[in-house]
Every structure is written in C-alpha cells, then in structure tokens.
TORDOTI-700329 format. One record per atom (N, C-alpha, C, O): atom name; residue in three letters; x, y, z. Coordinates in steps of 0.1 Angstrom, whole numbers, m for minus. Example, Ala and Ser with C-alpha at 12.3 -4.5 7.8 and 13.67 -1.06 7.14 Angstrom:
2
at->N	aa->ala	px->132	py->m57	pz->78
at->CA	aa->ala	px->123	py->m45	pz->78
at->C	aa->ala	px->132	py->m33	pz->78
at->O	aa->ala	px->142	py->m33	pz->85
at->N	aa->ser	px->128	py->m22	pz->71
at->CA	aa->ser	px->137	py->m11	pz->71
at->C	aa->ser	px->129	py->0	pz->79
at->O	aa->ser	px->134	py->11	pz->80
END
This chain:
81
at->N	aa->unk	px->m103	py->93	pz->115
at->CA	aa->unk	px->m91	py->100	pz->114
at->C	aa->unk	px->m95	py->115	pz->112
at->O	aa->unk	px->m104	py->118	pz->105
at->N	aa->unk	px->m88	py->124	pz->119
at->CA	aa->unk	px->m91	py->138	pz->119
at->C	aa->unk	px->m79	py->147	pz->117
at->O	aa->unk	px->m67	py->143	pz->120
at->N	aa->unk	px->m81	py->159	pz->111
at->CA	aa->unk	px->m70	py->168	pz->109
at->C	aa->unk	px->m68	py->176	pz->122
at->O	aa->unk	px->m74	py->174	pz->132
at->N	aa->unk	px->m59	py->186	pz->121
at->CA	aa->unk	px->m56	py->194	pz->133
at->C	aa->unk	px->m67	py->203	pz->138
at->O	aa->unk	px->m67	py->209	pz->149
at->N	aa->unk	px->m78	py->205	pz->129
at->CA	aa->unk	px->m89	py->213	pz->133
at->C	aa->unk	px->m101	py->204	pz->137
at->O	aa->unk	px->m113	py->209	pz->137
at->N	aa->unk	px->m99	py->191	pz->140
at->CA	aa->unk	px->m109	py->181	pz->143
at->C	aa->unk	px->m119	py->179	pz->132
at->O	aa->unk	px->m131	py->175	pz->135
at->N	aa->unk	px->m116	py->182	pz->120
at->CA	aa->unk	px->m124	py->179	pz->108
at->C	aa->unk	px->m121	py->165	pz->103
at->O	aa->unk	px->m109	py->161	pz->104
at->N	aa->unk	px->m130	py->158	pz->97
at->CA	aa->unk	px->m127	py->144	pz->91
at->C	aa->unk	px->m117	py->146	pz->80
at->O	aa->unk	px->m118	py->155	pz->72
at->N	aa->unk	px->m108	py->137	pz->79
at->CA	aa->unk	px->m97	py->137	pz->69
at->C	aa->unk	px->m102	py->129	pz->57
at->O	aa->unk	px->m100	py->117	pz->57
at->N	aa->unk	px->m109	py->135	pz->47
at->CA	aa->unk	px->m115	py->128	pz->36
at->C	aa->unk	px->m112	py->136	pz->23
at->O	aa->unk	px->m108	py->148	pz->24
at->N	aa->unk	px->m113	py->130	pz->12
at->CA	aa->unk	px->m111	py->137	pz->m1
at->C	aa->unk	px->m124	py->144	pz->m6
at->O	aa->unk	px->m123	py->153	pz->m13
at->N	aa->unk	px->m136	py->139	pz->m1
at->CA	aa->unk	px->m148	py->144	pz->m6
at->C	aa->unk	px->m154	py->156	pz->3
at->O	aa->unk	px->m164	py->161	pz->0
at->N	aa->unk	px->m147	py->159	pz->13
at->CA	aa->unk	px->m151	py->170	pz->23
at->C	aa->unk	px->m163	py->166	pz->31
at->O	aa->unk	px->m169	py->174	pz->37
at->N	aa->unk	px->m167	py->153	pz->30
at->CA	aa->unk	px->m179	py->149	pz->38
at->C	aa->unk	px->m174	py->141	pz->50
at->O	aa->unk	px->m162	py->143	pz->54
at->N	aa->unk	px->m183	py->134	pz->56
at->CA	aa->unk	px->m179	py->127	pz->68
at->C	aa->unk	px->m171	py->114	pz->65
at->O	aa->unk	px->m164	py->109	pz->74
at->N	aa->unk	px->m173	py->109	pz->53
at->CA	aa->unk	px->m166	py->97	pz->49
at->C	aa->unk	px->m164	py->96	pz->34
at->O	aa->unk	px->m171	py->103	pz->27
at->N	aa->unk	px->m155	py->88	pz->29
at->CA	aa->unk	px->m154	py->85	pz->15
at->C	aa->unk	px->m158	py->71	pz->12
at->O	aa->unk	px->m158	py->63	pz->20
at->N	aa->unk	px->m163	py->69	pz->0
at->CA	aa->unk	px->m167	py->56	pz->m5
at->C	aa->unk	px->m159	py->52	pz->m17
at->O	aa->unk	px->m157	py->60	pz->m26
at->N	aa->unk	px->m155	py->39	pz->m17
at->CA	aa->unk	px->m148	py->34	pz->m29
at->C	aa->unk	px->m149	py->19	pz->m29
at->O	aa->unk	px->m152	py->12	pz->m19
at->N	aa->unk	px->m147	py->13	pz->m41
at->CA	aa->unk	px->m146	py->m1	pz->m43
at->C	aa->unk	px->m132	py->m3	pz->m48
at->O	aa->unk	px->m127	py->4	pz->m57
at->N	aa->unk	px->m125	py->m13	pz->m44
at->CA	aa->unk	px->m111	py->m15	pz->m47
at->C	aa->unk	px->m108	py->m29	pz->m52
at->O	aa->unk	px->m112	py->m39	pz->m47
at->N	aa->unk	px->m100	py->m29	pz->m63
at->CA	aa->unk	px->m95	py->m42	pz->m69
at->C	aa->unk	px->m80	py->m42	pz->m65
at->O	aa->unk	px->m73	py->m33	pz->m67
at->N	aa->unk	px->m75	py->m54	pz->m61
at->CA	aa->unk	px->m61	py->m55	pz->m56
at->C	aa->unk	px->m55	py->m68	pz->m63
at->O	aa->unk	px->m61	py->m78	pz->m63
at->N	aa->unk	px->m43	py->m66	pz->m68
at->CA	aa->unk	px->m35	py->m77	pz->m73
at->C	aa->unk	px->m22	py->m77	pz->m67
at->O	aa->unk	px->m15	py->m66	pz->m67
at->N	aa->unk	px->m18	py->m88	pz->m60
at->CA	aa->unk	px->m5	py->m88	pz->m53
at->C	aa->unk	px->3	py->m101	pz->m57
at->O	aa->unk	px->m3	py->m112	pz->m57
at->N	aa->unk	px->15	py->m99	pz->m60
at->CA	aa->unk	px->24	py->m110	pz->m63
at->C	aa->unk	px->36	py->m110	pz->m54
at->O	aa->unk	px->42	py->m99	pz->m51
at->N	aa->unk	px->39	py->m121	pz->m48
at->CA	aa->unk	px->51	py->m123	pz->m39
at->C	aa->unk	px->60	py->m134	pz->m44
at->O	aa->unk	px->55	py->m145	pz->m47
at->N	aa->unk	px->73	py->m131	pz->m44
at->CA	aa->unk	px->83	py->m141	pz->m48
at->C	aa->unk	px->93	py->m142	pz->m36
at->O	aa->unk	px->99	py->m131	pz->m32
at->N	aa->unk	px->95	py->m153	pz->m31
at->CA	aa->unk	px->105	py->m156	pz->m21
at->C	aa->unk	px->116	py->m164	pz->m27
at->O	aa->unk	px->115	py->m175	pz->m31
at->N	aa->unk	px->128	py->m157	pz->m26
at->CA	aa->unk	px->140	py->m164	pz->m32
at->C	aa->unk	px->149	py->m170	pz->m22
at->O	aa->unk	px->144	py->m173	pz->m11
at->N	aa->unk	px->161	py->m173	pz->m26
at->CA	aa->unk	px->170	py->m179	pz->m17
at->C	aa->unk	px->175	py->m169	pz->m7
at->O	aa->unk	px->174	py->m157	pz->m9
at->N	aa->unk	px->182	py->m174	pz->4
at->CA	aa->unk	px->188	py->m166	pz->14
at->C	aa->unk	px->178	py->m155	pz->20
at->O	aa->unk	px->182	py->m144	pz->23
at->N	aa->unk	px->166	py->m159	pz->22
at->CA	aa->unk	px->156	py->m151	pz->29
at->C	aa->unk	px->154	py->m138	pz->22
at->O	aa->unk	px->153	py->m127	pz->29
at->N	aa->unk	px->153	py->m137	pz->9
at->CA	aa->unk	px->150	py->m125	pz->2
at->C	aa->unk	px->136	py->m126	pz->m4
at->O	aa->unk	px->130	py->m137	pz->m5
at->N	aa->unk	px->130	py->m114	pz->m6
at->CA	aa->unk	px->116	py->m114	pz->m10
at->C	aa->unk	px->114	py->m102	pz->m19
at->O	aa->unk	px->119	py->m91	pz->m17
at->N	aa->unk	px->105	py->m104	pz->m29
at->CA	aa->unk	px->101	py->m93	pz->m38
at->C	aa->unk	px->86	py->m93	pz->m38
at->O	aa->unk	px->79	py->m104	pz->m40
at->N	aa->unk	px->80	py->m82	pz->m35
at->CA	aa->unk	px->65	py->m80	pz->m35
at->C	aa->unk	px->61	py->m69	pz->m44
at->O	aa->unk	px->67	py->m58	pz->m44
at->N	aa->unk	px->51	py->m72	pz->m53
at->CA	aa->unk	px->46	py->m62	pz->m62
at->C	aa->unk	px->31	py->m62	pz->m60
at->O	aa->unk	px->24	py->m72	pz->m59
at->N	aa->unk	px->25	py->m50	pz->m58
at->CA	aa->unk	px->11	py->m48	pz->m55
at->C	aa->unk	px->6	py->m37	pz->m64
at->O	aa->unk	px->11	py->m26	pz->m65
at->N	aa->unk	px->m6	py->m40	pz->m70
at->CA	aa->unk	px->m13	py->m30	pz->m78
at->C	aa->unk	px->m27	py->m28	pz->m73
at->O	aa->unk	px->m34	py->m39	pz->m71
at->N	aa->unk	px->m32	py->m16	pz->m70
at->CA	aa->unk	px->m45	py->m14	pz->m66
at->C	aa->unk	px->m52	py->m4	pz->m76
at->O	aa->unk	px->m46	py->5	pz->m81
at->N	aa->unk	px->m65	py->m7	pz->m78
at->CA	aa->unk	px->m73	py->2	pz->m87
at->C	aa->unk	px->m86	py->4	pz->m80
at->O	aa->unk	px->m94	py->m5	pz->m77
at->N	aa->unk	px->m89	py->17	pz->m78
at->CA	aa->unk	px->m102	py->21	pz->m72
at->C	aa->unk	px->m112	py->20	pz->m84
at->O	aa->unk	px->m109	py->26	pz->m95
at->N	aa->unk	px->m123	py->14	pz->m82
at->CA	aa->unk	px->m133	py->12	pz->m93
at->C	aa->unk	px->m143	py->23	pz->m91
at->O	aa->unk	px->m151	py->23	pz->m82
at->N	aa->unk	px->m144	py->32	pz->m101
at->CA	aa->unk	px->m154	py->43	pz->m100
at->C	aa->unk	px->m168	py->39	pz->m104
at->O	aa->unk	px->m173	py->42	pz->m115
at->N	aa->unk	px->m175	py->32	pz->m95
at->CA	aa->unk	px->m188	py->27	pz->m98
at->C	aa->unk	px->m198	py->39	pz->m98
at->O	aa->unk	px->m208	py->39	pz->m106
at->N	aa->unk	px->m196	py->48	pz->m90
at->CA	aa->unk	px->m204	py->60	pz->m89
at->C	aa->unk	px->m195	py->73	pz->m91
at->O	aa->unk	px->m184	py->73	pz->m87
at->N	aa->unk	px->m201	py->83	pz->m98
at->CA	aa->unk	px->m192	py->95	pz->m101
at->C	aa->unk	px->m186	py->102	pz->m89
at->O	aa->unk	px->m176	py->109	pz->m90
at->N	aa->unk	px->m192	py->100	pz->m77
at->CA	aa->unk	px->m187	py->107	pz->m65
at->C	aa->unk	px->m177	py->99	pz->m57
at->O	aa->unk	px->m172	py->103	pz->m47
at->N	aa->unk	px->m175	py->86	pz->m62
at->CA	aa->unk	px->m165	py->78	pz->m55
at->C	aa->unk	px->m151	py->81	pz->m58
at->O	aa->unk	px->m148	py->87	pz->m69
at->N	aa->unk	px->m142	py->77	pz->m49
at->CA	aa->unk	px->m128	py->79	pz->m52
at->C	aa->unk	px->m123	py->71	pz->m64
at->O	aa->unk	px->m128	py->60	pz->m67
at->N	aa->unk	px->m113	py->77	pz->m71
at->CA	aa->unk	px->m108	py->70	pz->m83
at->C	aa->unk	px->m92	py->72	pz->m82
at->O	aa->unk	px->m88	py->84	pz->m83
at->N	aa->unk	px->m85	py->62	pz->m81
at->CA	aa->unk	px->m70	py->63	pz->m81
at->C	aa->unk	px->m64	py->49	pz->m85
at->O	aa->unk	px->m70	py->39	pz->m85
at->N	aa->unk	px->m51	py->50	pz->m88
at->CA	aa->unk	px->m43	py->38	pz->m91
at->C	aa->unk	px->m31	py->39	pz->m82
at->O	aa->unk	px->m25	py->49	pz->m79
at->N	aa->unk	px->m27	py->28	pz->m76
at->CA	aa->unk	px->m16	py->27	pz->m67
at->C	aa->unk	px->m7	py->15	pz->m70
at->O	aa->unk	px->m12	py->4	pz->m72
at->N	aa->unk	px->6	py->17	pz->m71
at->CA	aa->unk	px->15	py->6	pz->m74
at->C	aa->unk	px->26	py->6	pz->m63
at->O	aa->unk	px->31	py->17	pz->m60
at->N	aa->unk	px->29	py->m5	pz->m58
at->CA	aa->unk	px->40	py->m6	pz->m48
at->C	aa->unk	px->49	py->m18	pz->m51
at->O	aa->unk	px->44	py->m29	pz->m55
at->N	aa->unk	px->62	py->m16	pz->m49
at->CA	aa->unk	px->72	py->m27	pz->m51
at->C	aa->unk	px->81	py->m27	pz->m38
at->O	aa->unk	px->86	py->m16	pz->m34
at->N	aa->unk	px->83	py->m38	pz->m33
at->CA	aa->unk	px->91	py->m40	pz->m21
at->C	aa->unk	px->101	py->m50	pz->m23
at->O	aa->unk	px->98	py->m62	pz->m27
at->N	aa->unk	px->114	py->m47	pz->m21
at->CA	aa->unk	px->125	py->m56	pz->m22
at->C	aa->unk	px->131	py->m58	pz->m8
at->O	aa->unk	px->135	py->m48	pz->m2
at->N	aa->unk	px->131	py->m70	pz->m3
at->CA	aa->unk	px->135	py->m72	pz->11
at->C	aa->unk	px->145	py->m83	pz->12
at->O	aa->unk	px->145	py->m93	pz->5
at->N	aa->unk	px->154	py->m82	pz->22
at->CA	aa->unk	px->164	py->m92	pz->25
at->C	aa->unk	px->165	py->m93	pz->40
at->O	aa->unk	px->167	py->m83	pz->47
at->N	aa->unk	px->164	py->m105	pz->45
at->CA	aa->unk	px->164	py->m108	pz->59
at->C	aa->unk	px->177	py->m115	pz->63
at->O	aa->unk	px->181	py->m124	pz->56
at->N	aa->unk	px->183	py->m112	pz->74
at->CA	aa->unk	px->195	py->m118	pz->79
at->C	aa->unk	px->193	py->m122	pz->94
at->O	aa->unk	px->187	py->m114	pz->101
at->N	aa->unk	px->199	py->m133	pz->98
at->CA	aa->unk	px->198	py->m137	pz->112
at->C	aa->unk	px->212	py->m137	pz->117
at->O	aa->unk	px->221	py->m143	pz->111
at->N	aa->unk	px->214	py->m132	pz->129
at->CA	aa->unk	px->227	py->m133	pz->136
at->C	aa->unk	px->224	py->m136	pz->151
at->O	aa->unk	px->218	py->m128	pz->158
at->N	aa->unk	px->227	py->m148	pz->155
at->CA	aa->unk	px->224	py->m153	pz->168
at->C	aa->unk	px->209	py->m153	pz->170
at->O	aa->unk	px->202	py->m159	pz->163
at->N	aa->unk	px->204	py->m145	pz->180
at->CA	aa->unk	px->190	py->m145	pz->182
at->C	aa->unk	px->183	py->m132	pz->177
at->O	aa->unk	px->171	py->m130	pz->179
at->N	aa->unk	px->190	py->m125	pz->169
at->CA	aa->unk	px->185	py->m112	pz->163
at->C	aa->unk	px->183	py->m114	pz->148
at->O	aa->unk	px->191	py->m120	pz->141
at->N	aa->unk	px->171	py->m110	pz->143
at->CA	aa->unk	px->168	py->m110	pz->129
at->C	aa->unk	px->168	py->m96	pz->123
at->O	aa->unk	px->160	py->m88	pz->128
at->N	aa->unk	px->177	py->m93	pz->114
at->CA	aa->unk	px->178	py->m80	pz->107
at->C	aa->unk	px->171	py->m80	pz->94
at->O	aa->unk	px->170	py->m91	pz->88
at->N	aa->unk	px->166	py->m69	pz->90
at->CA	aa->unk	px->160	py->m68	pz->77
at->C	aa->unk	px->165	py->m55	pz->70
at->O	aa->unk	px->166	py->m45	pz->77
at->N	aa->unk	px->167	py->m55	pz->57
at->CA	aa->unk	px->169	py->m43	pz->49
at->C	aa->unk	px->160	py->m44	pz->37
at->O	aa->unk	px->158	py->m55	pz->31
at->N	aa->unk	px->154	py->m33	pz->34
at->CA	aa->unk	px->144	py->m33	pz->23
at->C	aa->unk	px->144	py->m20	pz->16
at->O	aa->unk	px->148	py->m9	pz->21
at->N	aa->unk	px->139	py->m20	pz->4
at->CA	aa->unk	px->136	py->m9	pz->m5
at->C	aa->unk	px->122	py->m9	pz->m8
at->O	aa->unk	px->117	py->m19	pz->m13
at->N	aa->unk	px->115	py->2	pz->m5
at->CA	aa->unk	px->100	py->3	pz->m7
at->C	aa->unk	px->97	py->14	pz->m17
at->O	aa->unk	px->101	py->26	pz->m14
at->N	aa->unk	px->91	py->11	pz->m28
at->CA	aa->unk	px->88	py->21	pz->m38
at->C	aa->unk	px->73	py->22	pz->m40
at->O	aa->unk	px->67	py->11	pz->m42
at->N	aa->unk	px->67	py->34	pz->m39
at->CA	aa->unk	px->53	py->35	pz->m41
at->C	aa->unk	px->50	py->46	pz->m51
at->O	aa->unk	px->57	py->56	pz->m52
at->N	aa->unk	px->39	py->44	pz->m58
at->CA	aa->unk	px->35	py->54	pz->m68
at->C	aa->unk	px->20	py->55	pz->m68
at->O	aa->unk	px->13	py->45	pz->m69
at->N	aa->unk	px->14	py->67	pz->m67
at->CA	aa->unk	px->0	py->69	pz->m66
at->C	aa->unk	px->m4	py->78	pz->m77
at->O	aa->unk	px->2	py->89	pz->m79
at->N	aa->unk	px->m14	py->74	pz->m85
at->CA	aa->unk	px->m19	py->83	pz->m96
at->C	aa->unk	px->m33	py->86	pz->m94
at->O	aa->unk	px->m40	py->93	pz->m102
END
C-alpha cells in the first residue's frame, strides 16, 4: 500500500510495520435473520517499536428476502484507541 507520493503507508515511517494481534470475536444470530457481532482487537507490544492499539467494533445487521433478492441493513460502529 502506498500514498500519493509512492511512499509506503506505515506508522513507523519504514518499509513495513510489525505487530502481534490478539482477537476476540462474538457473534449472535437471532430470529428473522438478524445478527449481532462484537469484535475486540489488542495489539500486543512485544517490542517497543511495534504498533500498539486497541480496536472495538460492533455490527448490528438484519437481512430480508424478497423473491430472489436479499436485502440487508446494518449499523457498524468502530472505535480505535
């Protein structure tokens, strides 16, 4: 991935970033084709130069079918620290 000046798009200003990631994801599927997804990610700072962040995502979705077309409506909330 590169920016508009053909430089690598990284946080460390180097050629690449290094990180270790822990992920916890919970999915609940309810009645009438509805779904709730919660995801939490934590970058593990094993080395002082590695990336460190927390990310939380919540997705609420509902699916509807009409004849041969499947519609979906959803709300997606993301938070990055």
